C-alpha positions as CSV (number, residue, x, y, z in Angstrom):
1,M,124.3,120.4,119.2
2,P,122.1,118.4,116.8
3,N,121.1,120.7,113.9
4,N,119.0,118.7,111.5
5,A,115.3,119.6,111.1
6,L,112.4,117.2,111.0
7,Y,109.0,118.1,109.6
8,A,105.8,116.0,110.1
9,Q,102.1,116.2,109.3
10,S,99.2,115.2,111.7
11,G,95.5,114.9,111.8
12,G,93.0,115.5,109.0
13,V,94.9,117.0,106.0
14,S,93.8,120.0,103.9
15,A,94.1,121.5,100.5
16,V,97.0,123.7,101.7
17,I,98.9,121.8,104.4
18,N,101.6,121.0,101.8
19,A,102.1,124.7,101.2
20,S,103.1,124.9,104.9
21,A,105.4,121.9,104.3
22,W,107.1,123.7,101.5
23,G,107.4,126.9,103.6
24,V,109.2,124.9,106.3
25,I,111.5,123.1,103.8
26,E,112.4,126.1,101.8
27,A,113.1,128.2,104.8
28,V,115.3,125.5,106.4
29,R,117.3,125.3,103.2
30,G,117.7,129.0,103.2
31,H,119.6,128.9,106.5
32,P,122.5,126.5,105.9
33,A,124.4,128.1,108.8
34,H,121.7,127.1,111.2
35,F,120.4,123.8,109.9
36,S,122.4,121.0,108.2
37,T,119.4,119.5,106.4
38,C,115.6,118.9,106.6
39,Y,113.9,115.5,106.8
40,A,110.3,114.5,106.9
41,A,108.6,111.8,109.0
42,R,106.3,109.4,107.3
43,N,102.9,109.4,108.9
44,G,103.4,112.1,111.5
45,I,104.7,111.2,115.0
46,L,104.2,107.5,114.2
47,G,106.9,107.9,111.6
48,V,109.3,109.1,114.3
49,L,108.5,106.3,116.6
50,N,108.9,103.8,113.8
51,E,112.0,105.5,112.5
52,E,110.6,106.1,109.1
53,I,112.5,109.3,108.1
54,I,112.2,110.5,104.6
55,D,115.4,111.9,103.0
56,L,114.3,115.1,101.2
57,D,117.6,115.3,99.4
58,E,116.4,112.4,97.4
59,E,113.5,114.3,96.0
60,D,113.3,116.2,92.8
61,P,113.5,120.0,93.7
62,L,110.6,120.7,91.3
63,T,108.5,118.1,93.0
64,L,109.2,119.7,96.4
65,A,108.3,123.1,95.1
66,S,105.0,121.7,93.7
67,L,104.0,121.0,97.3
68,R,102.7,124.6,97.4
69,H,99.8,123.6,95.0
70,T,99.3,119.9,96.0
71,P,96.5,118.8,98.3
72,G,96.5,115.9,100.8
73,G,99.4,115.1,103.1
74,A,102.5,114.5,100.9
75,F,104.4,112.8,103.7
76,G,101.5,110.9,105.3
77,S,99.5,111.9,108.4
78,C,98.3,110.1,111.5
79,R,95.9,110.4,114.4
80,F,98.0,109.4,117.4
81,D,98.4,111.0,120.8
82,L,101.6,110.6,122.8
83,G,100.9,109.3,126.3
84,D,101.9,110.8,129.6
85,P,105.7,111.1,130.0
86,D,105.4,109.5,133.5
87,T,103.4,106.5,132.5
88,D,104.5,106.1,128.8
89,R,108.1,106.9,129.3
90,E,109.1,104.3,126.7
91,Q,107.6,106.4,123.9
92,Y,109.7,109.4,124.9
93,E,112.9,107.3,125.2
94,R,112.2,106.1,121.7
95,L,111.8,109.6,120.4
96,V,115.1,110.6,121.9
97,E,116.7,107.5,120.5
98,V,115.5,108.3,116.9
99,F,116.3,112.0,117.2
100,K,119.9,111.2,118.4
101,A,120.3,108.6,115.6
102,H,119.5,111.2,112.9
103,N,121.0,114.3,114.6
104,I,117.6,116.0,114.9
105,G,117.5,119.2,116.9
106,Y,114.4,120.8,115.5
107,F,110.9,119.3,115.2
108,F,108.1,121.1,113.2
109,Y,104.7,119.5,113.7
110,N,101.9,120.6,111.3
111,G,98.4,120.0,112.6
112,G,95.5,121.2,114.7
113,G,95.0,121.7,118.5
114,G,95.7,118.0,119.3
115,S,98.9,118.1,117.3
116,M,100.0,121.2,119.1
117,D,99.7,119.2,122.3
118,T,102.0,116.5,120.8
119,A,104.5,119.2,119.8
120,L,104.3,120.6,123.4
121,K,105.0,117.1,124.8
122,V,108.0,116.7,122.6
123,S,109.2,120.1,123.7
124,R,108.9,119.2,127.4
125,M,110.4,115.9,126.7
126,G,113.7,117.6,125.9
127,D,113.8,119.2,129.3
128,L,112.7,116.1,131.1
129,M,115.2,113.8,129.4
130,G,118.0,116.2,128.8
131,Y,117.9,116.2,125.0
132,P,118.3,119.5,123.2
133,I,115.2,119.5,121.0
134,T,113.3,122.6,119.8
135,A,109.7,121.7,119.0
136,V,107.5,124.2,117.1
137,G,103.8,123.9,116.0
138,V,102.7,124.8,112.5
139,P,98.9,125.4,112.6
140,K,96.4,123.7,110.3
141,T,92.7,122.7,110.4
142,I,89.8,123.2,108.1
143,D,87.5,123.4,111.2
144,N,88.9,126.9,112.0
145,D,88.7,126.0,115.7
146,M,92.3,126.7,116.8
147,G,92.7,129.3,119.5
148,Y,94.8,132.5,119.4
149,T,94.8,132.7,115.6
150,D,92.4,134.8,113.4
151,T,92.0,131.8,111.1
152,S,93.5,128.4,110.6
153,P,95.3,127.5,107.4
154,G,93.1,125.1,105.4
155,F,89.8,126.7,106.5
156,G,89.7,129.4,103.8
157,S,90.0,126.9,100.9
158,A,87.4,124.5,102.4
159,A,85.1,127.5,103.0
160,K,85.5,128.6,99.4
161,F,84.6,125.1,98.2
162,I,81.6,124.8,100.4
163,A,80.2,128.3,99.4
164,T,80.8,127.5,95.8
165,T,79.2,124.1,96.0
166,V,76.2,125.4,97.8
167,R,75.7,128.2,95.3
168,E,75.9,125.9,92.3
169,A,73.8,123.1,93.8
170,S,71.1,125.6,94.8
171,L,70.7,126.8,91.3
172,D,70.1,123.2,90.3
173,V,67.4,122.9,93.0
174,E,65.8,126.2,92.1
175,S,65.5,125.1,88.4
176,A,63.0,122.4,89.0
177,H,61.6,122.8,92.5
178,T,58.0,123.3,91.4
179,S,57.8,119.7,90.2
180,S,60.8,118.0,91.8
181,T,63.3,118.5,94.7
182,R,62.2,121.1,97.3
183,V,64.7,120.5,100.0
184,F,68.5,120.0,99.5
185,I,70.6,119.0,102.5
186,I,74.3,119.3,102.6
187,E,76.4,117.9,105.5
188,V,79.7,119.5,106.2
189,M,82.5,118.9,108.7
190,G,82.6,120.6,112.1
191,R,82.8,118.5,115.2
192,H,82.3,121.3,117.8
193,A,82.6,124.4,115.7
194,G,80.2,125.6,112.9
195,W,82.7,127.7,110.9
196,L,82.4,125.6,107.8
197,A,78.6,125.5,107.9
198,A,78.6,129.2,108.4
199,A,80.7,129.6,105.2
200,A,77.8,128.3,103.2
201,A,76.0,131.5,103.8
202,L,78.5,133.3,101.6
203,A,76.7,131.5,98.7
204,Q,73.7,133.8,99.2
205,E,73.1,136.6,96.8
206,Y,72.1,140.1,97.8
207,D,68.4,139.1,97.7
208,G,68.9,136.3,100.2
209,R,68.8,133.5,97.7
210,P,69.2,130.6,98.0
211,P,66.9,130.3,101.0
212,M,69.0,128.6,103.6
213,L,68.9,127.1,107.1
214,I,72.2,126.4,108.8
215,L,72.5,124.0,111.7
216,F,75.5,124.8,114.0
217,P,77.1,122.6,116.7
218,E,76.9,125.6,119.0
219,V,73.0,125.7,118.7
220,P,71.1,122.8,120.2
221,F,68.9,121.2,117.5
222,D,65.2,121.9,118.1
223,K,63.1,119.8,115.8
224,S,60.0,121.8,116.0
225,E,61.7,125.2,115.4
226,F,63.6,123.7,112.5
227,L,60.6,122.3,110.8
228,T,58.6,125.5,111.3
229,N,61.4,127.5,109.6
230,L,61.8,125.0,106.9
231,Q,58.1,125.1,106.0
232,M,58.2,128.9,106.0
233,A,61.1,128.9,103.6
234,V,59.5,126.4,101.2
235,H,56.2,128.3,101.4
236,C,57.9,131.7,100.6
237,H,60.5,130.5,98.0
238,G,59.4,127.1,96.8
239,Y,62.5,125.4,98.1
240,C,65.2,125.5,100.8
241,V,68.8,124.5,101.2
242,V,69.8,123.0,104.6
243,V,73.5,123.1,105.6
244,A,74.2,120.9,108.6
245,A,77.5,120.6,110.5
246,E,78.3,116.9,111.3
247,G,78.6,117.8,115.0
248,I,75.1,119.2,115.7
249,K,73.7,118.2,119.0
250,N,70.3,117.4,120.6
251,P,69.0,119.6,123.4
252,D,70.5,117.3,126.0
253,G,74.0,117.7,124.5
254,S,74.2,114.3,122.8
255,L,75.3,114.1,119.2
256,F,72.5,114.1,116.7
257,S,74.2,111.4,114.7
258,V,77.4,109.2,115.1
259,A,78.9,107.1,112.3
260,Q,81.3,105.1,114.5
261,E,82.1,105.3,118.2
262,H,85.7,105.5,119.5
263,D,87.1,105.3,123.1
264,V,88.7,108.7,122.5
265,Y,85.9,111.2,121.8
266,A,88.0,113.3,119.5
267,Y,88.4,110.3,117.2
268,T,84.7,109.3,117.2
269,Q,83.7,109.3,113.5
270,L,80.8,111.7,113.0
271,G,78.4,111.5,110.1
272,G,74.9,110.4,109.1
273,V,73.4,113.8,109.9
274,A,72.2,114.4,106.3
275,P,70.3,111.1,105.8
276,R,68.8,111.3,109.2
277,L,67.6,114.8,108.7
278,G,66.3,113.8,105.3
279,E,64.2,111.0,106.7
280,M,62.8,113.2,109.4
281,I,61.8,115.9,106.8
282,R,60.3,113.4,104.5
283,Q,58.1,111.9,107.2
284,E,57.1,115.2,108.7
285,T,56.5,117.3,105.5
286,G,56.4,114.9,102.6
287,H,58.7,117.1,100.6
288,K,60.8,115.5,97.9
289,L,64.5,116.0,98.9
290,H,68.0,115.1,98.1
291,W,71.0,115.1,100.5
292,S,74.8,115.1,100.0
293,V,77.8,114.7,102.2
294,V,80.9,116.6,101.0
295,D,83.2,114.8,103.5
296,Y,86.8,114.6,102.2
297,L,85.9,116.7,99.1
298,Q,85.8,119.9,101.2
299,R,89.3,119.5,102.4
300,A,90.9,118.1,99.2
301,A,89.6,120.6,96.7
302,R,92.9,122.3,95.8
303,H,91.6,123.2,92.3
304,L,89.5,125.8,94.1
305,G,92.0,126.9,96.7
306,A,91.7,130.4,98.1
307,K,94.8,132.4,97.4
308,T,94.6,134.1,100.8
309,D,94.6,130.6,102.4
310,V,97.5,129.3,100.3
311,D,99.6,132.4,101.1
312,Q,98.9,132.1,104.8
313,A,99.7,128.4,104.9
314,Y,103.0,129.0,103.3
315,A,103.7,132.0,105.6
316,V,103.2,130.1,108.8
317,G,105.6,127.4,107.6
318,R,108.3,129.9,106.8
319,S,107.6,131.8,110.0
320,A,108.0,128.7,112.1
321,V,111.6,128.3,110.8
322,E,112.4,132.1,111.0
323,G,111.2,132.1,114.6
324,V,113.6,129.3,115.4
325,V,116.5,131.0,113.7
326,A,115.7,134.1,115.8
327,G,116.2,131.9,118.9
328,N,112.5,131.2,119.9
329,K,111.4,127.9,121.2
330,S,108.1,126.0,121.8
331,F,105.8,128.4,119.9
332,V,103.2,128.5,117.2
333,P,103.1,131.1,114.4
334,V,99.5,132.4,114.2
335,I,97.6,134.7,111.8
336,K,96.6,138.2,113.0
337,R,94.0,140.3,111.2
338,L,95.2,143.8,110.8
339,S,92.2,145.3,109.0
340,N,89.0,144.1,107.3
341,N,88.7,146.5,104.4
342,P,91.1,146.3,102.8
343,Y,92.0,142.9,104.3
344,R,95.5,142.9,105.7
345,W,97.1,140.3,107.9
346,G,100.4,139.4,109.6
347,I,102.1,136.6,111.5
348,D,102.5,136.6,115.3
349,Q,103.8,133.9,117.7
350,V,102.2,132.4,120.8
351,P,103.5,129.8,123.2
352,L,102.6,126.2,122.4
353,E,100.9,125.7,125.8
354,Q,98.3,128.4,124.9
355,V,97.2,126.6,121.7
356,A,97.5,122.9,122.6
357,S,94.2,121.1,122.7
358,I,92.2,124.4,122.7
359,E,89.0,124.5,120.5
360,R,87.4,127.7,119.5
361,G,83.7,127.7,118.5
362,M,81.8,130.4,116.8
363,P,81.2,133.5,118.9
364,K,77.5,134.1,119.8
365,E,77.5,137.4,117.9
366,F,78.3,135.6,114.7
367,I,75.1,133.5,114.8
368,S,71.8,135.1,113.9
369,P,69.2,135.5,116.7
370,D,67.0,132.7,115.2
371,G,70.0,130.3,115.3
372,F,69.8,129.4,111.6
373,G,72.0,131.9,109.9
374,I,75.0,134.2,110.3
375,T,75.3,137.9,111.2
376,A,76.8,140.7,109.1
377,A,79.8,140.6,111.5
378,C,80.4,137.0,110.6
379,R,80.0,137.6,106.9
380,D,82.6,140.4,107.2
381,Y,85.0,138.0,109.0
382,L,84.5,135.2,106.5
383,R,84.5,137.0,103.2
384,P,88.2,137.9,102.9
385,L,89.3,134.4,103.9
386,I,88.0,132.9,100.7
387,G,89.5,135.6,98.6
388,G,91.6,135.2,95.4
389,E,92.3,132.2,93.1
390,D,95.4,130.1,93.1
391,F,94.9,127.5,90.5
392,P,97.3,124.5,90.3
393,P,98.8,123.7,86.9
394,F,96.6,121.6,84.6
395,E,97.6,118.8,82.3
396,S,95.2,117.1,79.9
397,G,92.3,118.8,81.5
398,L,93.1,117.8,85.1
399,P,95.1,119.4,87.9
400,C,98.7,118.2,88.0
401,Y,99.8,116.9,91.5
402,P,103.3,115.4,91.5
403,R,104.0,112.8,94.2
404,I,107.2,112.6,96.3
405,R,109.3,109.5,96.1
406,G,109.5,109.1,99.9
407,V,112.9,107.5,100.1
408,L,113.6,106.5,103.7
409,R,116.9,107.0,105.4
410,P,118.6,103.8,106.6
411,Q,117.3,102.8,110.1
412,R,119.9,103.0,112.8
413,C,117.8,102.0,115.8
414,P,116.2,98.6,116.7
415,P,112.5,98.3,116.0
416,M,110.2,99.6,118.6
417,A,108.1,97.0,120.4
418,Y,104.6,96.9,119.0
419,G,103.0,97.1,122.4
420,S,104.6,100.5,123.0
421,L,102.4,102.2,120.4
């Protein structure tokens, strides 16, 4: 039986995905009777297809341990979907070829819903092609849109960054709104789900400041309603902060703004919401305004990582390995909320097929009746997820993020034909 483990990262990365990586690596090394060694694929499933296998035994142990506090994807990520086993059989034959060459019997794929679909396909490939492979998903996404988990590792830290940024920027706007900026727009990620936009509401104090309008993908954008509420906020408070998810939609269901189209909708690059909103507000109201797009900043800000999020990311990595040692196959470790106050959580397991390609939007009861804010229930859900501080070490005034060497194992298979990818 092949008994080497292979870990890989997929999709958009986060401030804590590497904490999951360290959870997997450390747990594998803690079970020498079950695993011979642990490798990592460079650039996700593409690294497997290209036989780019990183030898983790060549890494400094301290560098590997530092993954717990390092943002980005230490081993490289990708956006690539495996094809159908019946029509793209060559891809699966290649996977088996590479797995055999490196004695890989366990595959841990760290990503979102689409990545869980890839892990599921790898798991089913083993049965289809007679190769003994155990594939396990390790959850991650800052969008918080994965099903069957209370929250997705990566979301808590991104939410903490957004809430902090909005609170600080709003104080800037409040300082000079009588003679300067009256509207500040911030565009956050969120293709179908408004969780990150909702997190901005945590920036509000007990008195409701800063005055805020949140635009969710789940609520069709109504120009007239929006402008009416904006004018009311400016009239009452002198200024207003607008937080818009990148995936907000027009009443007909079309995207409000698209940066770059793609044949695969999931890979369509969203963006441009903030400047478009800004131009509309300027034309309709004449208010002086500024806009900002936090983009990669929200998912890279490990210096402001939420301790709860870091702990959960590490825990799902370890749990993926512990589940395999216990004899489980084709599953995803998920986070279960045990209580709100005090906040307690645990780890459960669900089958891969239940999580693969599933997207979870915000429940209706989490969005305020006017469609521009969150409810108390949503606030209670969000607040513990940004809890605690887990600062990385600093050196010369900057966070210290060591990089892996990334030494590749010698290739043992012929190159894969370019047309097969």
